[in-house]
VOGU-3710 file (C-alpha; in Angstrom, 3 decimals, decimal comma):
1> xxxxxxxxxx> -35,603/41,396/16,671  -32,866/42,957/14,496  -30,591/45,735/15,702  -31,971/49,317/15,426  -31,104/51,217/12,259  -28,409/53,760/13,043  -29,712/56,268/10,465  -33,265/56,461/11,865  -33,700/59,571/13,946  -34,946/58,749/17,438
11> xxxxxxxxxx> -35,388/62,181/18,793  -37,782/62,759/21,685  -40,958/62,555/19,662  -43,686/61,289/21,937  -45,600/59,670/19,114  -42,619/57,658/17,760  -42,837/54,152/19,149  -40,279/51,395/19,010  -38,048/50,831/15,978  -36,470/47,587/14,915
21> xxxxxxxxxx> -34,456/46,744/11,810  -37,524/46,871/9,580  -40,443/48,481/11,436  -41,299/51,952/12,720  -44,484/52,488/14,786  -46,090/55,897/14,839  -49,015/57,083/17,017  -51,536/59,763/16,135  -50,530/63,332/16,797  -54,254/64,182/16,686
31> xxxxxxxxxx> -57,474/62,162/16,910  -61,097/62,914/17,723  -64,636/62,118/16,631  -67,588/64,296/15,608  -71,360/63,833/15,836  -73,980/64,951/13,374  -76,724/65,615/15,925  -74,336/67,865/17,860  -72,632/69,540/14,919  -70,698/72,130/16,919
41> xxxxxxxxxx> -69,313/69,793/19,510  -65,779/68,405/19,612  -65,163/64,964/21,063  -61,569/64,420/22,161  -61,989/61,462/24,410  -60,551/58,045/25,098  -62,550/56,539/22,260  -63,020/57,045/18,564  -66,643/56,339/17,744  -68,097/55,388/14,338
51> xxxxxxxxxx> -71,841/54,996/13,859  -74,562/55,724/11,356  -78,261/55,197/11,687  -80,866/57,548/10,454  -80,071/60,961/11,921  -77,419/59,632/14,239  -73,979/59,672/12,656  -70,469/59,570/14,156  -67,137/59,847/12,317  -63,577/59,715/13,627
61> xxxxxxxxxx> -60,411/61,446/12,414  -56,708/60,590/12,991  -53,515/62,348/11,892  -49,968/60,943/11,862  -46,713/62,863/11,457  -44,297/61,018/9,089  -41,453/63,546/9,268  -39,244/61,221/11,369  -39,231/58,786/8,472  -38,081/61,528/6,119
71> xxxxxxxxxx> -35,408/62,702/8,486  -33,929/59,214/8,647  -33,834/58,999/4,824  -35,411/55,606/5,167  -37,540/54,212/2,398  -41,088/53,201/3,191  -41,855/49,808/1,770  -45,004/49,142/3,713  -47,454/50,844/6,067  -50,570/49,708/7,905
81> xxxxxxxxxx> -53,008/51,319/10,279  -53,814/49,273/13,414  -57,058/49,998/15,256  -58,209/48,344/18,477  -61,995/47,803/18,659  -63,377/48,494/22,145  -67,035/47,948/21,348  -68,949/46,523/18,380  -72,704/46,809/18,865  -73,945/44,673/15,981
91> xxxxxxxxxx> -72,837/42,094/13,430  -72,354/43,014/9,793  -71,074/46,497/10,491  -68,724/47,859/7,797  -66,284/50,689/8,403  -64,293/52,539/5,776  -61,008/54,395/5,915  -60,361/57,314/3,554  -57,440/59,721/3,242  -58,087/63,343/4,188
101> xxxxxxxxxx> -56,079/65,763/2,080  -56,565/68,758/4,405  -54,281/68,349/7,417  -55,133/71,689/9,052  -57,816/70,318/11,414  -57,102/69,923/15,131  -58,362/67,318/17,552  -59,509/70,021/19,926  -61,418/72,037/17,381  -62,835/69,742/14,744
111> xxxxxxxxxx> -66,656/69,505/14,705  -69,276/68,029/12,395  -69,765/71,377/10,788  -66,106/71,917/9,867  -64,841/68,361/9,469  -62,488/67,960/6,492  -63,491/66,124/3,341  -61,926/62,832/2,413  -60,990/61,255/-0,851  -61,168/57,719/-2,125
121> xxxxxxxxxx> -61,591/54,795/0,226  -58,256/53,173/1,063  -59,613/50,414/3,283  -62,864/48,717/4,250  -63,547/46,048/6,878  -66,438/44,215/8,484  -66,838/43,705/12,211  -68,708/41,227/14,403  -70,553/42,047/17,556  -68,215/41,998/20,541
131> xxxxxxxxxx> -65,089/41,817/18,356  -61,827/42,792/20,007  -59,407/41,590/17,344  -57,287/44,410/15,935  -58,129/45,931/12,564  -55,270/46,346/10,059  -55,610/48,635/7,056  -52,912/48,824/4,333  -51,835/52,453/3,949  -48,578/51,903/2,099
141> xxxxxxxxxx> -49,470/54,020/-0,873  -51,043/56,729/1,243  -47,953/56,873/3,455  -45,615/57,076/0,469  -47,757/59,870/-0,993  -47,684/61,788/2,277  -43,896/61,524/2,451  -43,697/63,232/-0,946  -46,098/65,970/0,251  -46,357/67,594/3,710
151> xxxxxxxxxx> -45,313/64,475/5,641  -48,735/64,336/7,348  -51,298/61,587/6,902  -54,932/62,165/7,998  -57,493/59,369/7,979  -61,289/59,516/8,237  -63,078/56,462/9,742  -66,797/56,246/8,971  -69,731/53,918/8,428  -70,844/54,011/4,755
161> xxxxxxxxxx> -74,443/52,855/5,310  -77,266/52,618/7,833  -77,306/49,239/9,570  -79,176/49,393/12,862  -79,417/51,557/15,939  -76,947/49,226/17,638  -74,349/49,307/14,818  -71,964/51,505/16,773  -68,203/50,833/16,851  -65,727/52,320/19,291
171> xxxxxxxxxx> -61,946/52,201/18,872  -59,262/53,132/21,351  -57,934/56,665/20,892  -54,428/58,031/21,493  -55,551/58,626/25,046  -55,769/54,880/25,704  -52,140/53,994/26,279  -52,199/50,319/25,402  -55,132/50,550/22,986  -54,160/53,591/20,950
181> xxxxxxxxxx> -54,126/53,536/17,116  -50,816/52,764/15,468  -49,274/53,357/12,030  -46,797/50,569/11,553  -44,310/51,461/8,781  -41,834/49,056/7,217  -38,630/50,799/6,129  -35,299/49,939/4,702  -31,934/51,678/4,134  -31,887/54,142/1,210
191> xxxxxxxxxx> -30,733/52,848/-2,155  -27,527/54,286/-3,588  -27,668/55,109/-7,297  -23,911/54,706/-7,756  -24,058/51,202/-6,259  -27,190/50,033/-8,058  -26,630/48,665/-11,510  -28,267/47,402/-14,697  -28,457/43,668/-15,158  -29,210/41,329/-18,047
201> xxxxxxxxxx> -31,362/39,345/-15,684  -34,695/38,824/-17,443  -33,574/40,935/-20,399  -34,999/40,344/-23,859  -32,612/42,154/-26,173  -33,134/45,189/-24,022  -29,593/46,130/-23,084  -27,945/46,374/-26,481  -30,558/45,699/-29,136  -34,307/45,840/-29,414
211> xxxxxxxxxx> -36,867/45,234/-32,126  -39,372/47,918/-33,054  -42,758/47,156/-31,618  -41,506/44,328/-29,413  -41,230/44,881/-25,641  -37,593/44,971/-24,552  -36,563/44,382/-20,947  -33,674/44,661/-18,580  -33,339/44,635/-14,779  -32,203/47,198/-12,204
221> xxxxxxxxxx> -30,624/45,651/-9,131  -30,869/48,024/-6,177  -27,952/48,344/-3,751  -27,536/50,447/-0,638  -24,511/52,625/0,054  -22,446/49,623/1,103  -23,364/47,768/-2,106  -25,539/45,383/-0,162  -28,524/44,120/-2,146  -31,868/45,535/-1,243
231> xxxxxxxxxx> -34,431/42,920/-0,295  -37,463/45,168/-0,779  -38,597/47,736/-3,261  -39,908/51,246/-2,923  -37,346/53,211/-4,910  -38,327/55,625/-7,641  -36,081/54,505/-10,461  -36,645/56,249/-13,797  -35,574/54,986/-17,212  -35,817/56,651/-20,607
241> xxxxxxxxxx> -34,287/56,352/-24,037  -33,483/59,159/-26,475  -33,369/58,293/-30,132  -33,178/59,793/-33,613  -34,963/63,064/-34,330  -35,543/63,766/-30,666  -37,634/60,657/-30,062  -37,976/59,945/-26,342  -39,175/56,623/-24,902  -40,202/56,615/-21,265
251> xxxxxxxxxx> -39,634/53,114/-19,987  -41,920/51,389/-17,512  -40,211/50,474/-14,250  -41,965/47,759/-12,243  -40,989/47,296/-8,616  -40,640/43,555/-8,037  -40,628/44,229/-4,277  -37,485/42,167/-3,817  -34,873/44,849/-4,469  -34,980/44,410/-8,211
261> xxxxxxxxxx> -36,893/46,379/-10,811  -38,038/45,157/-14,180  -37,630/47,821/-16,858  -39,578/47,455/-20,105  -39,849/49,713/-23,083  -41,162/49,518/-26,615  -39,665/51,555/-29,417  -41,149/51,981/-32,851  -38,414/53,901/-34,706  -35,128/52,293/-35,695
271> xxxxxxxxxx> -31,811/53,868/-34,891  -29,320/54,375/-32,083  -30,801/55,220/-28,668  -29,159/56,440/-25,504  -30,692/54,805/-22,429  -30,609/56,676/-19,097  -31,455/54,996/-15,769  -31,551/57,285/-12,726  -32,507/57,248/-9,068  -33,456/60,629/-7,653
281> xxxxxxxxxx> -31,759/62,291/-10,589  -28,516/60,328/-10,258  -27,436/57,800/-12,892  -27,073/54,212/-11,802  -23,944/52,291/-12,518  -23,566/51,660/-16,288  -25,921/54,450/-17,303  -26,160/55,828/-19,912  -25,749/52,983/-22,421  -26,510/52,542/-26,135
291> xxxxxxxxxx> -29,350/50,480/-27,528  -29,740/49,766/-31,250  -33,389/49,680/-32,247  -33,855/47,356/-35,206  -36,852/46,919/-37,464  -39,470/44,488/-36,310  -40,952/41,631/-38,300  -42,147/42,661/-41,764  -45,774/43,743/-41,795  -47,630/43,306/-45,106
301> xxxxxxxxxx> -50,008/46,152/-44,301  -47,060/48,513/-43,881  -44,923/47,431/-46,816  -45,162/49,974/-49,593  -45,007/49,919/-53,354  -44,329/52,874/-55,606  -43,492/53,551/-59,192  -45,099/54,292/-62,537  -45,655/50,603/-63,230  -48,328/50,563/-60,535
311> xxxxxxxxxx> -50,310/53,152/-62,463  -49,692/52,468/-66,119  -47,301/50,991/-68,595  -47,226/50,344/-72,313  -47,964/47,079/-74,056  -44,783/45,172/-74,708  -42,738/47,508/-72,515  -41,566/46,387/-69,090  -43,644/47,901/-66,303  -41,537/48,640/-63,260
321> xxxxxxxxxx> -42,214/49,550/-59,683  -40,410/49,214/-56,389  -41,253/47,497/-53,116  -39,982/48,424/-49,683  -40,407/45,974/-46,838  -41,427/47,660/-43,612  -42,370/46,576/-40,147  -45,622/47,522/-38,440  -44,191/50,946/-37,579  -42,985/51,904/-41,010
331> xxxxxxxxxx> -39,345/51,035/-40,495  -37,567/49,786/-43,575  -36,510/46,177/-43,252  -34,413/43,911/-45,371  -35,973/40,518/-45,879  -33,522/37,849/-44,904  -35,437/35,040/-46,561  -34,567/32,864/-43,608  -37,826/32,044/-41,920  -39,399/35,236/-43,302
341> xxxxxxxxxx> -41,961/35,608/-46,018  -40,956/36,963/-49,424  -42,730/39,221/-51,889  -44,900/37,694/-54,593  -46,473/39,756/-57,377  -49,227/38,783/-59,805  -50,734/40,886/-62,623  -54,385/40,034/-63,392  -56,306/41,094/-66,492  -59,593/42,416/-65,099
351> xxxxxxxxxx> -61,686/41,708/-68,179  -60,409/38,180/-68,805  -59,463/37,227/-65,250  -56,159/35,876/-66,539  -52,975/36,385/-64,606  -49,284/36,788/-65,282  -46,448/36,528/-62,818  -43,959/39,322/-62,306  -40,263/39,150/-61,484  -39,134/40,461/-58,101
361> xxxxxxxxxx> -35,420/41,192/-57,664  -33,605/42,677/-54,709  -32,003/46,055/-55,204  -30,064/48,353/-52,896  -31,178/49,722/-49,535  -33,716/46,978/-48,862  -35,646/47,900/-52,012  -37,058/45,299/-54,366  -37,711/45,945/-58,057  -40,682/44,370/-59,831
371> xxxxxxxxxx> -40,745/43,878/-63,619  -43,616/42,652/-65,743  -44,368/42,708/-69,470  -47,941/42,669/-70,764  -48,807/42,725/-74,467  -52,585/43,084/-74,160  -53,808/46,538/-73,244  -56,570/47,090/-70,726  -57,210/47,320/-67,009  -55,172/45,166/-64,652
381> xxxxxxxxxx> -55,040/44,483/-60,933  -51,550/44,140/-59,524  -51,517/41,988/-56,422  -48,453/42,276/-54,216  -48,257/39,895/-51,297  -45,836/39,293/-48,521  -46,424/35,660/-47,803  -50,171/35,193/-48,032  -51,168/38,762/-47,181  -51,609/41,767/-49,465
391> xxxxxxxxxx> -49,332/44,694/-48,773  -50,619/48,203/-48,133  -52,763/49,432/-51,026  -52,737/46,074/-52,807  -54,245/45,147/-55,150  -53,356/48,154/-57,261  -55,364/49,145/-60,322  -53,087/49,685/-63,295  -53,620/50,367/-66,980  -51,602/48,838/-69,776
401> xxxxxxxxxx> -51,751/51,346/-72,596  -51,422/50,379/-76,240  -48,054/50,924/-77,844  -47,432/53,250/-80,762  -49,599/52,789/-83,822  -48,538/50,109/-86,264  -49,929/50,180/-89,807  -49,723/46,395/-90,172  -52,336/46,004/-87,412  -54,447/49,095/-88,064
411> xxxxxxxxxx> -57,808/48,565/-89,755  -60,470/50,711/-91,386  -64,214/50,113/-91,462  -67,252/51,884/-92,772  -69,548/52,188/-95,780  -67,342/54,843/-97,307  -64,753/52,193/-98,109  -66,916/50,425/-100,703  -69,584/52,784/-102,012  -70,125/56,488/-102,265
421> xxxxxxxxxx> -72,347/58,944/-104,088  -70,885/61,848/-105,983  -71,106/65,144/-104,229  -72,179/63,620/-100,914  -69,582/63,434/-98,135  -68,732/59,821/-97,346  -67,123/58,506/-94,210  -65,243/55,629/-92,773  -63,224/55,109/-89,610  -59,615/54,188/-89,013
431> xxxxxxxxxx> -58,986/52,076/-85,921  -55,402/52,587/-84,860  -53,747/49,568/-83,277  -50,322/48,807/-81,939  -48,044/45,966/-83,019  -49,940/43,602/-80,682  -53,333/44,462/-82,119  -54,421/46,591/-79,172  -56,816/49,376/-80,003  -55,163/52,711/-79,403
441> xxxxxxxxxx> -56,914/54,984/-76,931  -55,289/58,240/-77,989  -54,703/59,875/-81,341  -51,844/61,870/-82,802  -50,970/59,737/-85,828  -50,593/61,239/-89,298  -52,751/59,030/-91,511  -52,953/59,831/-95,211  -56,009/58,941/-97,332  -56,052/59,233/-101,119
451> xxxxxxxxxx> -58,579/58,002/-103,709  -57,460/57,293/-107,272  -60,154/56,902/-109,884  -61,083/57,247/-113,555  -58,479/58,953/-115,665  -56,403/61,070/-113,388  -59,123/61,593/-110,827  -57,672/61,930/-107,362  -59,515/62,702/-104,153  -57,891/63,363/-100,805
461> xxxxxxxxxx> -59,624/62,374/-97,590  -59,848/64,647/-94,591  -58,701/62,777/-91,471  -59,894/64,055/-88,087  -59,145/62,690/-84,638  -61,815/61,339/-82,317  -59,451/61,522/-79,339  -60,010/57,840/-78,556  -57,602/56,125/-80,928  -59,988/56,251/-83,863
471> xxxxxxxxxx> -60,044/58,632/-86,775  -62,948/59,812/-88,894  -62,200/60,054/-92,600  -64,373/62,213/-94,831  -64,089/62,643/-98,552  -66,329/63,900/-101,333  -65,961/62,457/-104,803  -67,563/64,249/-107,724  -66,620/62,018/-110,619  -68,463/58,714/-110,695
481> xxxxxxxxxx> -66,522/55,557/-111,329  -64,314/52,915/-109,746  -61,650/54,038/-107,301  -58,880/52,679/-105,120  -58,802/53,989/-101,528  -55,260/54,125/-100,141  -54,924/54,506/-96,344  -51,361/54,794/-95,154  -49,327/55,684/-92,107  -46,024/56,992/-93,330
491> xxxxxxxxxx> -44,839/54,760/-96,159  -46,851/51,737/-95,033  -50,474/51,053/-95,900  -52,874/49,668/-93,294  -54,528/46,247/-93,378  -56,425/45,527/-96,678  -55,416/48,856/-98,201  -56,055/49,798/-100,993  -59,814/49,292/-100,812  -62,051/49,054/-103,914
501> xxxxxxxxxx> -64,617/51,815/-104,033  -67,388/52,715/-106,474  -68,594/56,298/-106,585  -72,112/56,411/-107,951  -73,765/59,408/-109,563  -75,925/61,399/-107,263  -79,538/62,281/-107,991  -80,077/63,821/-111,390  -80,582/67,531/-111,540  -82,491/69,533/-114,149
511> xxxxxxxxxx> -79,778/72,156/-114,308  -77,157/69,608/-115,334  -79,176/67,167/-117,420  -78,793/67,733/-121,175  -80,508/66,859/-124,427  -79,142/66,536/-127,937  -80,445/65,619/-131,399  -81,568/67,377/-134,659  -85,172/67,618/-133,536  -84,109/70,219/-130,963
521> xxxxxxxxxx> -83,312/72,617/-133,824  -85,400/71,449/-136,781  -88,105/69,013/-137,777  -90,335/68,151/-140,699  -94,032/68,412/-140,324  -95,693/65,055/-140,145  -92,482/63,223/-139,458  -91,198/61,884/-136,126  -88,744/64,264/-134,542  -86,508/62,529/-131,987
531> xxxxxxxxxx> -83,699/63,508/-129,684  -81,884/62,105/-126,649  -82,057/63,247/-123,023  -79,061/62,501/-120,771  -79,776/62,558/-117,018  -76,847/64,018/-115,124  -76,146/64,918/-111,524  -74,750/68,187/-110,284  -71,254/67,107/-111,228  -72,106/65,996/-114,744
541> xxxxxxxxxx> -72,172/62,290/-114,019  -74,641/60,348/-116,102  -77,048/58,383/-113,995  -76,517/54,657/-114,166  -80,123/53,524/-114,488  -83,510/54,951/-115,293  -84,373/56,786/-112,155  -85,476/60,143/-113,502  -88,807/61,457/-114,697  -88,633/63,567/-117,881
551> xxxxxxxxxx> -91,417/64,992/-120,015  -91,467/66,932/-123,303  -93,869/69,762/-124,161  -93,778/71,463/-127,590  -95,542/74,750/-128,197  -95,937/75,835/-131,783  -97,672/78,373/-134,068  -101,096/79,533/-133,124  -100,676/78,417/-129,520  -100,739/74,766/-130,311
561> xxxxxxxxxx> -99,281/72,463/-127,673  -97,867/69,087/-128,379  -96,722/66,479/-125,826  -93,694/64,437/-126,665  -92,994/60,835/-125,723  -90,049/59,832/-123,511  -88,635/56,301/-123,366  -86,152/55,231/-120,620  -83,103/53,508/-122,103  -82,070/52,249/-118,615
571> xxxxxxxxxx> -78,558/53,593/-119,033  -79,066/57,142/-117,945  -80,335/58,239/-121,347  -83,881/58,731/-122,494  -85,225/58,617/-126,085  -87,632/61,520/-126,707  -89,803/62,214/-129,742  -92,607/64,388/-130,971  -94,486/64,588/-134,304  -95,419/68,109/-135,379
581> xxxxxxxxxx> -97,978/68,601/-138,170  -97,944/72,345/-138,475  -94,851/74,031/-139,793  -93,385/76,892/-137,894  -91,208/77,734/-134,922  -91,659/75,525/-131,871  -90,541/75,892/-128,271  -89,481/72,426/-127,095  -89,423/72,221/-123,281  -87,644/69,230/-121,748
591> xxxxxxxxxx> -88,874/69,092/-118,166  -87,485/67,222/-115,158  -89,540/66,211/-112,170  -87,296/66,996/-109,223  -88,683/65,474/-106,021  -87,446/68,500/-104,150  -89,862/70,766/-105,918  -93,541/70,686/-106,833  -93,048/72,249/-110,246  -91,300/70,697/-113,195
601> xxxxxxxxxx> -87,928/72,168/-114,038  -86,368/72,799/-117,462  -83,184/70,922/-118,094  -80,054/72,702/-119,212  -80,757/74,643/-122,476  -84,493/74,096/-122,249  -86,693/75,322/-123,799  -85,107/74,577/-127,150  -86,212/76,306/-130,390  -87,018/73,904/-133,193
611> xxxxxxxxxx> -88,140/75,029/-136,679  -90,644/72,688/-138,255  -90,717/72,907/-142,023  -93,362/71,583/-144,355  -93,088/68,045/-145,441  -93,013/66,716/-148,984  -95,255/68,465/-151,427  -98,643/66,905/-151,696  -100,569/67,462/-154,953  -103,889/67,075/-153,274
621> xxxxxxxxxx> -103,174/69,820/-150,748  -101,268/72,153/-153,089  -103,124/75,202/-154,396  -103,434/76,635/-157,975  -104,484/80,274/-158,347  -104,262/83,144/-160,811  -106,083/85,010/-163,648  -104,716/82,710/-166,227  -106,735/79,880/-164,793  -109,978/81,424/-165,964
631> xxxxxxxxxx> -109,248/83,786/-168,857  -106,649/85,145/-171,144  -106,310/87,179/-174,368  -105,224/85,498/-177,531  -101,669/86,228/-178,297  -100,940/87,448/-174,802  -99,318/85,454/-172,028  -101,700/83,862/-169,580  -100,390/83,317/-166,053  -101,301/81,435/-162,886
641> xxxxxxxxxx> -99,368/80,145/-159,815  -99,028/76,800/-158,097  -98,474/77,020/-154,313  -97,141/73,666/-153,028  -98,240/72,344/-149,704  -97,583/69,201/-147,725  -100,245/66,823/-146,698  -100,950/68,895/-143,572  -101,534/72,000/-145,688  -98,275/73,553/-144,704
651> xxxxxxxxxx> -96,932/75,861/-147,335  -93,706/74,669/-148,825  -90,809/77,039/-148,718  -88,551/75,165/-151,087  -88,750/74,209/-154,680  -87,714/71,247/-156,701  -91,055/69,664/-157,157  -92,097/68,239/-160,567  -94,884/70,672/-161,421  -96,394/70,502/-164,916
661> xxxxxxxxxx> -99,433/72,008/-166,779  -100,996/71,915/-170,252  -104,069/73,345/-171,960  -106,473/71,470/-174,176  -108,165/73,947/-176,560  -110,450/74,081/-179,569  -110,234/71,492/-182,250  -108,031/69,213/-180,176  -105,391/71,800/-179,751  -103,004/71,010/-176,771
671> xxxxxxxxxx> -100,989/73,892/-175,598  -97,900/73,386/-173,367  -96,978/75,756/-170,566  -93,840/77,098/-169,068  -93,331/76,328/-165,325  -90,864/78,497/-163,409  -89,705/77,209/-159,950  -89,407/80,184/-157,537  -87,551/77,956/-155,007  -89,884/79,069/-152,259
681> xxxxxxxxxx> -92,628/76,535/-152,814  -94,242/78,735/-155,510  -94,348/77,884/-159,185  -95,305/80,362/-161,914  -97,027/78,826/-164,927  -97,333/80,839/-168,199  -98,829/80,038/-171,563  -99,612/81,929/-174,827  -102,816/80,940/-176,641  -103,259/82,389/-180,138
691> xxxxxxxxxx> -106,619/80,959/-180,926  -109,504/82,248/-179,033  -111,842/79,815/-177,524  -112,504/77,590/-174,529  -109,531/75,843/-172,987  -109,210/73,235/-170,274  -106,079/73,536/-168,077  -104,616/70,461/-166,361  -102,049/70,969/-163,511  -100,046/68,050/-162,068
701> xxxxxxxxxx> -97,236/67,507/-159,650  -95,282/64,317/-159,825  -97,927/63,147/-162,277  -100,605/63,720/-159,694  -103,341/66,280/-160,337  -102,910/69,405/-158,245  -105,556/71,190/-156,288  -109,300/71,386/-156,812  -110,812/72,334/-160,300  -113,795/74,459/-160,924
711> xxxxxxxxxx> -116,086/71,584/-160,215  -115,072/71,957/-156,652  -114,423/68,270/-156,317  -111,194/67,261/-154,576  -108,712/65,874/-157,029  -110,361/67,528/-159,967  -107,411/69,370/-161,431  -108,963/70,588/-164,667  -109,574/74,299/-164,878  -111,653/75,999/-167,662
721> xxxxx> -110,152/79,162/-169,142  -111,632/81,408/-171,898  -109,149/82,925/-174,276  -110,639/85,986/-175,747  -109,754/87,356/-179,166
//
């Protein structure tokens, strides 16, 4: 047995037993049992009974005073409750021990009705019938807790379940001198903070450096006031580290129960930390000390990428973004390249699934710069890996935008580049492209469109933006013919410019179609009167082929109506004719069948006024009249008139015809006449007969007999006249 500890108080406390170098034995200051069937009774006897069966239930209570331990400043490193069974009535009996937090009960007053409650079970043991072997229950933690509280430790002993009527257990109470309960406490000398120190024993970069996220360790070696090593634990060492921005790390101190303590901590933020190790508020030797927290291993899921090149770039222009290597806690880390993974970047065309490598170069402050150049616009996925793993956010979706518009790659398409119709808006599209042939997705270019055509014809196109890199061009040509379409951007024309374009006439219109020819002003009865119709569109362009429907209606004297004939010349002109037989003024209507309307429409200038004059004089249809045809007086002038007509009986209004007349009289006398041309289709014939008698008058025109003689037969041009004396 070792020598008694000089610092343990051994005052005259009746319940303090013997003390050696390591052990202190305490006896209960109060113990008793209570019974359920006698709830108001107190049992302070020589036994502590525990039993439970149906309505019968016994529980025992003990209280120890630990203040002598506190007074000695000793450190409890172990404690156990020792009970001496006096009677065990049955096999398989289980008793439990639980700590009672309320220490105000007394062994002379406690009853079933006012027994204190207990907390969690701290010990459980089974007993055999007739057992006398001591029961030991570990109460180290409970004793240590009591020392930090009111220095009193109360225990409840009870049976947790019904077993049998015989399952009663009796233990010796404090009133049984040699069989009383004991609390055997193992103590040691108090540890001195100023003699205890920090050791590298078992350290893993914990004393000077540590890696974020990795447990770091060091050791506390406990010493008493004389610097002697402690051989047991029980001290309440505390360790913490204070870092940047007020970060505090509370370290875990594990009692190794041999006088040393393993301290472990895990930091997640890099920087300089001040480590404090204390015992009861006093720093141990070497505390505080400085620990440098370094970044942990690079973590792909925490490495970050940023920069415009991750979002978009322009074809042919270097896309750039930056990479920062970080550990699992977001601390920036420089990749050493020695045994560590490196960044690898790949740019993949989504549509074509083709990839291009990017260049990764190290910059300042552990930042890496990535450059890539793509000439084909479109959507791309940028994969950034550290080793074989994608970094945070990878793959990134990026867009390579087309570069600025280049005329040498820009094209135009659409029907308006080859054919158009006068007066109708025509269209085509300009597809802007960059130098690499990428379709532009935005507008803003100043394209110029000009059409040069027949003569000095010039048409300018209206260019409007579609807001998607294409442009709509609209123009309206009014003069039919062949044109050149020039599409330019600045001084340079686009691909295939100039384009060859033909502007065709639009549909013919009555209001712009015209007619010309002498028949529209004059005609000769009985002769074909012809003129020409020219089909024109609104802008005066002659149609290119026979596509129109014209008709001619002539209305003349006496309400006569005459339809003309129209022949398509297949060149935009139409040959029209009509043959009038009655002289007079005619209204010549040239009508156009416009599909837009149900009624025929007059062309420009229609109806025309045409004067039909009589045709050539016709002897058969000419008329002879007058007194002188039937009688006359000898010696006086006889007179009659010849009215010339054409073959359609139209009266002639002009002269010049070869009209002649003579008289055959008595005795073979032939008398000539005088014919006067009135220049209006009328001829006055005079004669002077001096011999009375019967005369026969013959009238001719162009050697053809004129009119009808008295016989009334057509062609009989001999008239009988009586010359009186």
